[in-house]
N, C-alpha and C positions, 0 to 999 in steps of 0.2 A: 101648284107644283110644275116644274119644268117638264115639257114633253120629252119622249125619247129622242126626237130629231134634234131638239135643242141640246140635250146632253151629248149626243153624238158630235154636233158641230163644235161644242165647247172643248171636247177631248183633244183635237189636235193643237189647239191654241195653248192648252194647259201643257201638253207634252213639250212644245216649243219654248214655253217659258221655263220649264225645268232644264231642258237642254242648254239654254242660254244662261242659266245660273250655273250649271256645271262648267260650261266653257269660260265664264267670267272668273269662277273660282280657279280654275287651272291657269288662267292667264296672270291672275294675282299671285298665285304661288310661283309662277315662273318669273315675275318681276321680283319677288322677294328674294329668290335664289340669285337672280342677276345682281342685285344690289348687294348681296352678300359677298360676291366675288369681285365686282366691278373695280374696287380700289386697287386690286392686284393687277388689273389690266389697263386702266386709264388713270389720268391725273386726278386725285381726289377733289381738288379744288375746282376743276371743270365739272366734274360730276354733281358737286354740291350746288354749282350755278345752274345747271340743268334741272335738278330736283326742285330748287327754289322756284324757277320760273314754271316748271311743269305744275306745281302746286297752285301758283298764281293763275295759270291758264285754266286749270281745272275749276278754280273758284269762279273765274269769270264765265266759263261754260255753264256753271249751274244757273247763273242769272240769264245768260243769252240762250243757250241751247235748251234749257227745260223751262225757264220763266218767260222766254221771249221778249226779254227787256234788254235792248242794246244801250250799254253805257259807254260814254267816251271819256269817262273820268275815273277809271278804276285805279290809275296811278296814285290818286290822293290816298287811298287806303294803304297801299303798299308803301308809299313814302312816309305817311304819318307814323305807321307802326315802326318803320325803320328808324326815324328820328327819336321817337320816345324810347325805344329799346336802346339805341346808342347813347342817349343822354343819361338814362337811368343806370346803365352799366358803367359809363365812364365817370360822370359827375357824382351820382349818388352811390356808386359803388355796389350796386345791386348784383347779386349772382345771376348767371346767364338765364336760368330758368324763370327767375321772377322778371327780369327785363323783357323777355320774350312774351310773357303772359301780359305785362303792362302794356307793351306795344300792341298786342293783338286786342286788348280790351279797348285801347284808344281807338283803334280802326272800327272796332264793333260799334262804339258810341257815335263816332262820326258817320258811320254807314246808316245807323238808325236815324240821325238828324237829316242827313242829305236824302235818304230814301223817303222819309216823311213829306219832304218837299217835292221831290222829283216824281214820285208816283201819281201826282195829281194830274199829270198829263201823260200822253201816249205818243208813240211813234217818234218822229224826228224832234219833236218838241221836248220829250223825255230826254232824248240823247243829248240835245243842246243844253238842257239844264244841268245834267251831270257833268258836261264839259266846262260850263260856266263856273260851277261850284269847285271843280278841280283845279281851276285856274286861280281861284281865290286861295286855295291851299297852297298853290306853287308861289304866289306873291307873298303870302304870309311866311313860308318857309325862307324866302329869300330875305326878308326883312327882320324876323324874329331874331333876338340876340342869342337865344340858346341853340340854334341851328347852325351857327357858323357861317351864314351867308352862302356865298359861292364856294368858300373852302369846305362847307360841310362839317361833319363830326368826324374826325379822323382818329386813329390809334384806339379804337375801342377794344377794351380788354375782352378776351374770350372767357376767362375765368375757369372755374371748376364747377361743373354740373352737379348740383346737390352736394357740394363740397368734396366730392370723391373722384370725378372723371376729369382729368386735365384735358381741356379743350383746345390747348395751344398746339397739340399734335394733330395734324390734319386728318389722320386716319380715325382717331377717336371722334373728332367732330363730325366727320363724314357719316359714321354710323348713327349718331344722334339725328342729324339732318335726314338720313334715310328713314328712321323711325317716325320722325315728325311727318314726313312726306307720306308714308304708308297710312298712318293714323289719319291724316287729312283726307286723303283719296278714299279711304274705306268709309269714312264719315259721309262723304259726298255721295258715294255709291249707296249708302244706306238711306240717305235722304231721297235719292232719285227713286229708289224702289219701295218707298214708303206710301202709306195712303196720302200723306202730304204732297209727295212727288207726284202722285197720280193727279191730284187736283191742280197742281202747277201745270203739268201737260195740258190738261182740259182747259185751263185759262189761256195758256199760249195758243191752242188751237182755235178755241171759240169762246172768247170771254163772254159775250152776251148770253150765250146758252149757259155757261157756268153761273152766271149771275142769276138766271132764270131758275136754276136749280136750288138757289138759296145761299151760294157760297159768297162770303165777303171777300170778294177778289183782291181789293186794295190791302186788306190785312195779309193775305197770302203773299202778295207782292212785296210788301214791306218786311215780311219775315224773311223771305228768300234774298232780298236786297241786303238785309243786315248779315245774313249767314255768308253771303258772297264776300261782303266786305270784311267780315271777321277772318275768313280763311285767306283772303288776299293780305290782310295784316300779319297773319301768321308767317305767311311766306316772306314778307317784308322784314319782319323782326328777325326771322332766321337768317336772311340774307345780310342783314347789319352785323350779326355776330360772325358769320362766315368771312366777310370781306373787311371786317373791323372798319366799316365806313358807312356813314349815311350822307347822301348828297343830293343836290337838286336834281340829278338824272332820274331819281326814284319817283319825283313827283311831277316831272315834266310831261307835257301832253303826248310826247312821242312814246313814252312808256305805255300810255293807254292804248296807242296805236298798235304797238308791237303785241300786246296781248290779244288784241282783236286778230291780228295777222296769225298768230300762234294757233287761236282756236279754229279759224277758218281753214288753215293749211292742213291741220290735223284732222278736222271733221267736227263741226258744230253739232251739238245734240247727241254725241257719242260718248261713251264712258272713257275710252283710252285715246281718242283723237288729239285732245289738248295736250297730253303727255307727248305724243309723237310730234306734234306741231312746235312745241317748246324745245324738244331736242334738235329738231331740224334748224330752227332759227338761231338758237344759242350756238349750235356747232358752226353755222355759216359765219356767225359774228366772230367766233373765236379764231377759226382756221383761214378766214378771209380777212382779217384785220389789217394785213399789210396792204390792202387795196384802199385803205381809208374811207373816204365818202362814197367810194363805188359799191361798198357793201349795202347801203341803202338802196342804190339803183338796182343791184342784183335781187334784193329782196322784193322790190317793186315788180321786177320782171317775173319772179317766181309766184307772186301773188296774182298777177294777171293770167299766168298760165293756169294756175289752180282755179281761178274763177271760169276761165273759158273751157277746160277740159276736165277738171275735177271739182265740179261745184260742191259735191258732198265731202271734200276733203280726202285725205289719203286713207284714213280709217273708214270713212263712209262708203268710198269706192270698194274698199276690200270687203266691208261688211255686205255690200249689195252683191258682190260676185260670190261670196260664200254663203249668203242667203242666211246670215246669222248677225244678230244685233251685237255690235262691239262698242 
């Protein structure tokens, strides 16, 4: 049995965990309220773009921030789901919910295959393998007849959700995207705070010790890799319906770089950091678009500033100052 001193030492950490859970619950409620009123304050299409990339960044953060695995090829899953969703909706005439599910399933299958290959290596070798595999997907997307090559798949019909909700109206589609975003983020939150998530953090911090405790670390890595790819695919499929387009931009290596930037700017290994990072980057791209190629330069400058001054990211620094996990 635990001694009195051990129980007293465990009590503050237990209270801190409960306080953190209450804080996170309040933040999620605040996010839900904001999402409910946001289309009356901001342009719905812009908000949908932010939500799609926020979910993409959260999915990537699950792999990097909690699994400790740096992937340079996550655009492969975003783009694959986008193409499959767009093709099934436009050519096969599938309703949007089925098209999104098929795109997400394709990303999950691709993530499982690529993950099975990549997790055999660690560090920079793992990152380079993911980049090489993603480039294979890019060149396949460029040459495959059903992807439309450089033109992509355009004029994707939004259709009617479950045959009832007309998604051609931006406001209706916005609330569907908001629900998808919230469900995806809450699922990630549950994974992070589950026993599986605790093992992931142990593997991230000290894999040899996790192995010595009897955990099959490669199996955990494969599962989190597949989960991350699946959620990235969900973001990509939703994005294809929103913009009625699937293009090579979605599978290009720069998209993989952007999601890394979003995660680092917001705060790697934090719950809400990738959302903030995605909002910052997408807002910059949207409102500085008139600067052309200079947007990339500005993003690079912001990245350097964050690395030099805010290594923990925006939310990471805020969490340290508040002494609360965010």
